[in-house]
N, C-alpha and C positions, 0 to 999 in steps of 0.2 A: 601461570606466570609472571612476569613483571615486565612495565610498561618497557623494557628497554631490549626486552626478547626480539629476534628478527623474527620471528612469526604474528604477531601484530596484526603487522600490516597484513598479513594475508587471510585471516584469521577475520582481522573486517568485512576484508572487498568479496569471503565468501558469505556476504551476510544482499539480501536487494536491498533495491535503495527503493523507499514508498516516498515520490510527491503527496505530499498533503496540502488541502486546501484547495483542490478543482476543482471552481466553480460553474466555469460554462466550455458547452465548445469548441469556442473559440480560443482554451486554455491545450485542450489536446493534444494538434498538431506540434506544436511549438518542442513539449515533453515528449512524444515519436518521434521529433525527427534530431531530436538528444539521448536519442535508444531507454527511455525512458517508459518499463511497461507495468509496475501497479503505483495508481493515484490512488483517492480516497477524498471525500469533499463531496458538493450537495449532483455535483453532474453523475455519482455516480450511486447516490442515494443517501433519502433522506434519515437522519437520525434514525434510529428505530428504535421503544419501550421493551417491558422485560416481553411480558408476551406475543409483541411480532419477534421478535428474534424467536423465538419459541416455535413459533409460528413457520415462521424462516426454515428456521433450520428439519426440523420434521420435514416440511415436503422437498425438502434438498435430499432429506438423509430415505425420503420414501422414491 
């Protein structure tokens, strides 16, 4: 597929949008109004180190 391919816009539109840097509840409502369904940032959860990530994944799998 090259950049001039007409399928490219449809392909790109098939990926979900993820809003980054959401740090407070005040930022969630306007994003919801814009139909943003996925977000990441300190409001959703603090970064985890490797051990914490492994524990979270194990808990979710059980």
